[in-house]
C-alpha positions as CSV (number, residue, x, y, z in Angstrom):
1,M,-0.1,-0.1,0.0
2,T,1.4,3.6,-0.9
3,I,1.4,6.3,1.4
4,S,-1.4,8.2,-0.7
5,S,-3.5,4.9,-0.6
6,A,-3.3,4.7,3.3
7,L,-4.2,8.3,3.2
8,N,-7.1,8.0,1.1
9,S,-8.3,5.0,3.1
10,A,-7.9,6.8,6.6
11,M,-10.0,9.9,4.9
12,S,-12.7,8.0,3.9
13,G,-12.9,6.0,7.1
14,L,-13.0,9.3,8.9
15,H,-15.8,10.6,6.8
16,A,-17.9,7.2,7.1
17,A,-17.3,7.4,11.1
18,S,-18.4,11.0,11.1
19,R,-21.7,10.1,9.0
20,A,-22.1,7.0,11.4
21,S,-21.8,9.2,14.7
22,G,-24.3,11.8,13.2
23,L,-26.8,8.9,12.7
24,V,-26.4,7.6,16.3
25,S,-26.9,11.0,17.7
26,N,-30.1,11.3,15.5
27,N,-31.3,8.0,16.7
28,I,-30.7,8.9,20.4
29,A,-32.4,12.4,20.0
30,N,-35.7,11.1,18.2
31,A,-35.8,7.7,20.1
32,L,-39.3,8.9,21.2
33,S,-40.4,10.9,18.1
34,P,-43.6,9.5,16.5
35,G,-42.8,7.6,13.0
36,Y,-39.1,7.8,13.5
37,A,-37.1,4.9,12.4
38,R,-33.5,3.9,13.3
39,R,-31.0,4.7,10.9
40,T,-28.0,2.9,10.1
41,L,-25.0,3.5,7.6
42,S,-24.7,0.9,4.7
43,I,-20.9,1.0,3.9
44,G,-18.7,-1.3,1.7
45,S,-15.2,-1.3,0.4
46,S,-14.2,1.1,-2.5
47,T,-11.3,0.2,-4.9
48,V,-10.5,2.7,-7.4
49,G,-7.2,1.7,-9.2
50,N,-4.5,1.2,-6.6
51,T,-6.6,3.5,-4.1
52,G,-8.8,1.6,-1.4
53,G,-11.2,2.9,1.2
54,V,-14.6,3.1,2.7
55,Q,-17.7,3.7,0.4
56,I,-20.7,4.9,1.9
57,N,-23.8,3.1,0.1
58,G,-26.6,4.9,1.8
59,I,-28.7,5.0,4.9
60,N,-30.9,2.5,6.0
61,R,-34.3,2.8,7.9
62,Q,-34.5,-0.3,10.3
63,I,-38.2,-1.2,10.5
64,D,-40.3,-4.3,10.5
65,A,-43.1,-3.7,7.8
66,Q,-45.3,-6.5,9.1
67,V,-45.4,-5.4,12.6
68,I,-46.2,-1.9,11.5
69,A,-49.0,-3.1,9.2
70,D,-50.4,-5.3,11.8
71,R,-50.3,-2.3,14.4
72,R,-52.0,-0.2,12.1
73,L,-54.8,-2.5,11.7
74,A,-55.0,-3.1,15.4
75,G,-55.0,0.7,15.8
76,S,-58.1,1.1,13.6
77,E,-60.0,-1.6,15.4
78,F,-58.9,0.1,18.9
79,G,-60.4,3.5,17.6
80,Y,-63.5,1.9,16.4
81,R,-64.2,-0.1,19.4
82,A,-63.4,3.2,21.5
83,A,-66.0,5.1,19.8
84,T,-68.8,2.6,20.1
85,S,-68.1,1.9,23.3
86,D,-68.2,5.3,24.3
87,Y,-71.5,5.8,22.6
88,M,-73.0,2.8,24.7
89,N,-71.8,4.1,27.8
90,R,-73.3,7.6,27.2
91,I,-76.7,5.9,26.3
92,E,-76.5,3.6,29.4
93,N,-75.8,6.7,31.7
94,L,-78.8,8.3,29.9
95,I,-81.2,5.5,30.9
96,G,-79.6,5.2,34.5
97,T,-79.6,2.5,37.0
98,P,-82.6,1.5,39.1
99,D,-80.9,3.0,42.4
100,Q,-80.7,6.4,40.9
101,Q,-84.0,8.5,41.5
102,D,-83.6,10.4,38.2
103,S,-83.1,7.2,36.1
104,L,-85.7,6.0,33.8
105,A,-86.6,3.0,36.3
106,G,-86.4,5.6,39.3
107,R,-88.9,8.0,37.7
108,L,-91.2,5.2,36.8
109,A,-91.0,3.7,40.4
110,G,-91.5,7.2,41.8
111,F,-94.7,7.9,39.7
112,E,-96.2,4.3,40.6
113,N,-95.5,5.1,44.4
114,N,-97.0,8.5,44.1
115,L,-100.3,7.0,42.5
116,I,-100.2,4.5,45.6
117,V,-99.8,7.5,48.3
118,A,-102.5,9.3,46.5
119,S,-104.8,6.6,46.4
120,S,-104.5,6.3,50.2
121,R,-106.0,10.2,50.5
122,P,-107.6,10.9,47.4
123,D,-108.9,14.1,49.0
124,A,-105.3,15.5,49.5
125,I,-104.8,17.9,46.7
126,E,-101.0,17.8,47.4
127,R,-100.6,14.1,46.8
128,L,-102.6,14.5,43.6
129,D,-100.0,17.2,42.7
130,S,-97.2,14.8,43.3
131,A,-98.7,11.9,41.3
132,A,-99.1,14.5,38.3
133,L,-95.4,15.8,38.8
134,G,-94.2,12.3,38.9
135,A,-96.0,11.6,35.6
136,R,-94.5,14.9,34.2
137,D,-90.8,13.7,35.4
138,L,-91.3,10.3,33.8
139,A,-92.4,11.8,30.5
140,H,-89.4,14.3,30.6
141,T,-86.8,11.5,31.5
142,I,-88.0,9.7,28.3
143,N,-87.8,12.8,26.5
144,S,-84.1,13.6,27.8
145,I,-83.2,9.8,26.7
146,A,-84.5,10.3,23.1
147,D,-82.9,13.8,22.8
148,G,-79.6,12.3,24.0
149,I,-79.8,9.6,21.3
150,Q,-80.5,12.2,18.5
151,S,-77.6,14.5,20.1
152,S,-75.3,11.4,19.7
153,R,-76.4,11.2,16.0
154,T,-75.7,14.8,15.5
155,S,-72.3,14.5,17.0
156,A,-71.3,11.6,14.8
157,D,-72.4,13.4,11.8
158,R,-70.1,16.4,12.9
159,S,-67.3,14.1,13.5
160,I,-67.7,12.3,10.2
161,A,-67.4,15.8,8.5
162,D,-64.3,16.4,10.6
163,Q,-62.6,13.2,9.8
164,V,-63.5,13.4,6.1
165,T,-61.6,16.8,6.0
166,R,-58.8,15.4,7.9
167,L,-58.6,12.2,5.8
168,N,-58.3,14.3,2.5
169,D,-55.8,16.6,3.8
170,A,-53.7,13.6,4.9
171,L,-54.0,11.9,1.5
172,Q,-52.8,14.9,-0.2
173,S,-49.9,15.2,1.9
174,V,-49.1,11.5,1.3
175,Q,-49.2,12.2,-2.4
176,K,-46.7,15.1,-2.0
177,L,-44.4,13.2,0.0
178,N,-44.4,10.4,-2.6
179,S,-43.5,13.0,-5.4
180,Q,-40.7,14.3,-2.9
181,I,-39.3,10.8,-2.2
182,I,-39.3,9.8,-5.9
183,A,-37.4,13.0,-6.9
184,A,-34.9,12.6,-3.9
185,N,-34.3,8.9,-5.0
186,G,-33.6,10.1,-8.3
187,R,-30.7,12.4,-7.1
188,H,-29.6,9.8,-4.8
189,N,-30.4,11.8,-1.6
190,D,-31.5,10.2,1.6
191,T,-35.1,10.0,2.0
192,S,-35.4,8.8,5.5
193,G,-36.9,12.0,6.8
194,L,-39.4,12.1,4.3
195,Q,-40.4,8.6,4.9
196,D,-40.7,9.4,8.5
197,Q,-43.4,12.1,7.8
198,R,-45.3,9.8,5.5
199,Q,-45.3,6.9,8.1
200,V,-46.9,9.4,10.6
201,L,-49.4,10.5,8.1
202,I,-50.4,7.0,7.2
203,D,-50.7,6.2,10.7
204,S,-53.3,8.9,11.4
205,I,-55.1,7.9,8.1
206,S,-55.2,4.2,9.6
207,E,-56.8,5.4,12.8
208,M,-59.7,6.7,10.7
209,V,-59.8,4.2,7.9
210,P,-58.0,0.6,8.0
211,V,-55.5,0.7,5.1
212,R,-52.9,-1.5,3.8
213,M,-49.9,-0.1,2.2
214,L,-48.5,-1.4,-1.0
215,D,-44.9,-0.3,-2.4
216,R,-44.6,1.4,-5.8
217,D,-41.6,2.2,-8.0
218,R,-39.1,4.5,-6.8
219,G,-40.1,4.6,-3.1
220,A,-43.6,5.9,-3.6
221,V,-46.6,3.7,-1.7
222,A,-50.3,3.2,-2.5
223,L,-53.0,2.9,0.1
224,Y,-56.1,0.6,-0.1
225,T,-58.8,0.2,2.6
226,T,-59.5,-3.2,4.0
227,G,-62.7,-3.1,2.2
228,G,-61.1,-2.6,-1.2
229,A,-61.3,1.1,-1.8
230,I,-58.6,2.7,-3.5
231,L,-57.5,6.0,-1.3
232,L,-54.1,6.6,-3.1
233,D,-52.4,5.1,-6.0
234,G,-50.5,7.7,-8.0
235,R,-53.2,10.5,-7.2
236,A,-55.0,10.7,-3.8
237,A,-58.8,9.9,-3.9
238,E,-61.3,12.8,-3.0
239,I,-63.6,11.7,-0.3
240,G,-66.9,13.5,-0.3
241,F,-69.5,14.3,2.6
242,E,-72.1,16.7,3.1
243,P,-72.7,17.3,7.1
244,S,-76.1,18.2,8.5
245,N,-76.5,21.0,11.1
246,V,-79.1,19.0,13.3
247,V,-80.0,15.3,13.0
248,T,-83.5,14.3,13.9
249,P,-85.4,11.0,14.4
250,F,-86.8,11.3,10.8
251,M,-83.5,11.6,9.0
252,S,-81.5,8.6,7.6
253,I,-79.3,7.7,4.8
254,T,-81.8,5.4,3.0
255,D,-84.1,8.3,2.1
256,G,-81.2,10.8,1.2
257,S,-81.8,13.3,4.3
258,L,-78.2,12.1,5.5
259,S,-75.5,12.1,3.4
260,G,-73.1,9.0,2.6
261,L,-69.7,9.0,1.6
262,T,-68.5,9.3,-2.0
263,I,-65.0,8.4,-3.6
264,N,-64.1,10.7,-6.4
265,G,-68.0,11.4,-6.7
266,Y,-69.0,7.6,-6.6
267,S,-71.3,6.6,-3.6
268,V,-69.8,3.8,-1.5
269,N,-71.4,1.6,1.1
270,T,-71.1,2.6,4.8
271,T,-72.9,0.0,6.6
272,S,-71.0,-1.9,9.2
273,T,-71.4,-5.4,7.5
274,S,-70.0,-4.4,4.0
275,G,-68.8,-0.9,4.0
276,R,-65.9,0.0,1.9
277,L,-64.5,2.2,4.5
278,H,-65.7,0.6,7.5
279,G,-63.4,0.1,10.7
280,G,-61.5,2.7,12.4
281,T,-63.1,5.9,13.8
282,L,-64.7,7.1,10.8
283,G,-66.9,3.7,10.3
284,A,-67.7,4.0,13.9
285,Q,-69.3,7.2,13.6
286,F,-71.4,5.9,10.7
287,E,-72.5,3.2,12.7
288,I,-73.4,5.1,15.4
289,R,-75.3,7.6,13.3
290,D,-77.3,5.0,11.1
291,E,-77.4,2.0,13.1
292,L,-76.8,1.9,16.7
293,A,-78.6,5.2,17.6
294,P,-81.7,4.5,15.4
295,D,-82.1,1.0,17.2
296,A,-82.0,2.9,20.4
297,Q,-84.4,5.2,19.1
298,T,-86.9,2.3,18.2
299,Q,-86.6,1.0,21.3
300,I,-87.3,4.1,23.4
301,D,-90.2,5.0,21.1
302,A,-91.7,1.4,21.6
303,L,-91.6,2.2,25.5
304,A,-93.2,5.3,25.0
305,R,-96.0,4.0,22.8
306,D,-96.4,1.4,25.6
307,M,-97.0,4.1,28.2
308,I,-99.4,6.1,26.2
309,E,-101.5,2.9,25.3
310,R,-101.7,1.9,29.1
311,F,-103.7,5.0,29.8
312,E,-105.4,6.0,26.6
313,S,-108.0,3.0,27.3
314,N,-111.4,4.1,28.5
315,T,-111.4,0.8,30.5
316,V,-108.8,2.6,32.7
317,D,-110.3,6.1,32.6
318,P,-114.1,5.7,31.7
319,T,-114.4,9.4,31.3
320,L,-112.3,9.4,28.0
321,A,-114.3,10.2,25.1
322,A,-113.6,8.6,21.7
323,G,-110.5,10.3,20.2
324,Q,-109.6,12.0,23.7
325,P,-105.8,11.5,24.8
326,G,-104.9,9.8,28.1
327,L,-102.6,10.7,30.8
328,F,-99.7,10.6,28.3
329,T,-99.9,12.2,24.9
330,D,-98.1,12.5,21.7
331,A,-97.5,16.1,22.0
332,G,-100.9,16.8,23.1
333,A,-102.6,14.4,20.6
334,V,-103.7,10.8,20.8
335,L,-101.3,8.2,19.6
336,D,-101.1,7.4,15.8
337,P,-99.4,4.0,15.4
338,A,-98.4,5.0,11.9
339,F,-96.3,8.0,13.2
340,E,-94.3,6.3,15.7
341,L,-90.9,7.2,15.0
342,G,-89.8,10.2,17.4
343,L,-92.8,9.4,19.8
344,A,-90.3,9.5,22.7
345,N,-89.3,12.9,21.8
346,R,-92.9,14.1,21.7
347,L,-94.1,12.3,24.8
348,S,-95.7,14.7,27.2
349,L,-98.1,14.7,30.2
350,N,-101.8,15.8,29.4
351,A,-102.3,19.5,29.8
352,L,-105.4,18.8,31.5
353,V,-103.5,17.6,34.7
354,D,-100.2,19.6,34.2
355,P,-99.8,22.0,37.0
356,A,-97.2,23.7,34.7
357,R,-100.0,24.2,32.2
358,D,-102.8,25.3,34.4
359,G,-104.1,21.7,34.4
360,E,-106.3,20.6,37.3
361,T,-104.8,17.5,39.3
362,W,-108.1,16.5,40.6
363,R,-108.7,15.0,37.2
364,I,-106.3,12.2,38.1
365,R,-108.9,11.1,40.8
366,D,-112.0,12.1,38.9
367,G,-111.0,11.5,35.3
368,L,-109.7,13.5,32.2
369,G,-113.2,13.7,30.7
370,A,-115.0,15.0,34.1
371,T,-116.2,18.5,33.9
372,L,-116.6,18.8,37.6
373,P,-114.7,17.3,40.7
374,G,-116.4,14.1,41.9
375,L,-116.4,12.4,45.3
376,S,-113.1,13.6,47.1
377,G,-112.8,10.1,48.9
378,D,-113.1,7.8,45.6
379,A,-110.0,6.3,44.8
380,T,-111.4,4.0,42.1
381,L,-109.5,5.8,39.1
382,I,-106.4,6.4,40.9
383,N,-106.3,2.5,41.7
384,A,-107.0,1.9,38.0
385,L,-104.1,4.1,37.0
386,S,-101.6,2.2,39.3
387,D,-103.0,-1.1,38.2
388,T,-102.4,-0.4,34.6
389,L,-98.5,0.1,35.3
390,T,-98.4,-3.5,36.8
391,Q,-100.6,-4.9,34.2
392,T,-98.9,-7.4,31.9
393,R,-99.4,-6.9,28.2
394,L,-97.6,-7.5,25.0
395,T,-95.9,-4.5,23.7
396,S,-97.0,-3.2,20.3
397,S,-93.6,-2.5,18.9
398,G,-90.0,-2.7,19.6
399,S,-88.0,-5.8,20.4
400,F,-88.9,-6.8,23.9
401,G,-89.8,-10.4,23.3
402,T,-93.1,-12.2,23.0
403,A,-93.8,-12.3,26.6
404,A,-96.5,-10.0,28.3
405,L,-94.8,-7.2,30.3
406,S,-95.6,-4.7,32.8
407,A,-94.4,-1.2,32.6
408,T,-91.5,-2.2,34.9
409,D,-90.8,-5.1,32.9
410,V,-90.6,-3.0,29.6
411,T,-88.3,-0.5,31.4
412,A,-86.0,-3.3,32.8
413,R,-85.8,-5.2,29.5
414,L,-84.8,-1.9,27.8
415,A,-82.2,-1.3,30.5
416,S,-80.8,-4.8,30.0
417,Q,-80.5,-4.5,26.5
418,I,-78.5,-1.5,26.5
419,G,-76.4,-2.9,29.6
420,A,-75.7,-6.1,27.6
421,S,-74.6,-4.2,24.5
422,R,-72.4,-1.9,26.5
423,L,-70.7,-4.9,28.1
424,R,-70.0,-6.5,24.7
425,E,-68.6,-3.4,23.3
426,D,-66.4,-2.8,26.5
427,E,-65.2,-6.5,26.1
428,Q,-64.3,-6.0,22.4
429,L,-62.7,-2.6,23.3
430,S,-60.7,-4.6,25.9
431,F,-59.4,-7.1,23.5
432,A,-58.7,-4.3,20.8
433,S,-56.8,-2.2,23.4
434,A,-54.5,-5.3,24.5
435,Q,-53.9,-6.2,20.9
436,F,-52.9,-2.7,19.8
437,Y,-50.7,-2.0,22.7
438,E,-48.9,-5.1,22.4
439,L,-48.1,-4.4,18.8
440,T,-47.0,-1.1,19.6
441,E,-44.6,-2.4,22.3
442,L,-43.4,-4.7,19.7
443,E,-42.9,-1.9,17.3
444,L,-41.0,-0.1,20.0
445,A,-38.8,-3.0,20.7
446,N,-37.6,-2.8,17.2
447,G,-37.0,0.7,17.4
448,V,-34.2,2.8,19.0
449,D,-32.6,1.3,21.9
450,T,-30.5,4.0,23.5
451,D,-28.2,1.8,25.3
452,V,-27.3,0.0,22.1
453,E,-26.7,3.4,20.5
454,L,-24.2,4.6,23.0
455,Q,-22.2,1.2,22.5
456,N,-22.3,1.7,18.8
457,L,-20.9,5.3,19.5
458,M,-18.0,3.9,21.5
459,I,-17.3,1.5,18.5
460,I,-17.4,4.5,16.0
461,E,-15.2,6.7,18.2
462,Q,-12.5,3.9,18.2
463,A,-12.7,3.4,14.5
464,Y,-12.4,7.4,14.2
465,A,-9.4,7.1,16.3
466,A,-7.8,4.4,14.5
467,N,-8.3,6.4,11.0
468,A,-7.1,9.6,12.6
469,R,-3.9,7.6,14.0
470,V,-3.2,6.5,10.4
471,I,-3.3,10.1,9.1
472,E,-1.0,11.0,12.1
473,T,1.6,8.4,11.1
474,V,1.3,9.4,7.4
475,D,1.9,13.0,8.5
476,Q,5.1,11.8,10.4
477,M,6.4,9.7,7.5
478,F,6.1,12.8,5.4
479,D,8.0,15.0,7.8
480,T,10.7,12.1,7.8
481,L,10.8,12.1,4.3
482,L,11.0,15.9,3.8
483,R,13.9,15.9,6.3
484,I,16.1,13.4,4.4
């Protein structure tokens, strides 16, 4: 080896050691940065004529593509289950538990107790007032549950609009990064930083929509949903959605009053069974808005109908005329079975006995159709009102089974159904959470280990010192030669 060859080898070694130490420093500094992948220097031997040395082939991002892909899908499932579980918990809280006075069961029990107390002293106006107020509180509680269901639908619609905006922005950004990576590869520049940015963006997309990433030429990637929709392959797809200001019980995606999703102008299925973008937080919001909440609305409407029908019969209140509403009304009118949707939102106490609307509570004792107060000690009608709550009957609508139920039974069935659904969602959330965090931990284990990086830095320092020693020796040889 000539002196110049030794010098060139040492200089190239110093350059490689410098680049390697810079990578180690970046690895340590970004150990906790989202999307950052550990970098290593790819080196080889260089021989040009009689001159050797170290050749830098490039920089490698150390990732496990399969673990990342699995973690993204697990993250989509976790986000989906978190959203649906949160919804079920909110609905269960609206219904409440029997031990809570302001719960649905608590209001029904309170109304029934007020009727029993009033029947013991039918001449006591304050007890009749309490019975009327108990009925009004029960109606208001049913109203609040129904309003809460529609509020959840409205929130879901707004969340969809927000996520569609973020999804479109992220897809456009990934498309730009694809172009920048292709250009950088053409100039043989390091693209690690651009790939880190792209990974963070794809991670954010996968939270909303479960995606699979496919490699394309020159470092670009394509994104497909697990349902088969193309989100990005060369150009980014345009996701379309028209939000609604308020969602009412009568609005649905099937009649066109609520917007679905479009991809590049074409409508796509958004159901939980075969939706092209189902899964992730976006699919969860569609399921809440179009499936879970409408199902809950159907059940609470059925409960409201059962309550109206129990008191609308003239066998309970003989003073009721044909077409006259009973104790509970549909916004003041009699029940129309063909107009049941949204009934729970409209349920109200008959104005004839509502103290807040100048009603007279003696009608609870003497009948809604009575023109004048009757015998103050007659509790016959009050007992009939109380008995109709405990009477078992088949519900006219809803999915409460085929058995005859009392009003308490219907309320308990509704609470049980919601509670069971909430429990299932919580169990699925627990599994999805464990899977997601286990895969996240596995991905982090394949990431930057600061202890290993510090060890590598010590080895790099030794290589740097060895190359520096060669240069120092060459310098001494030149000095010796010059002195001869």
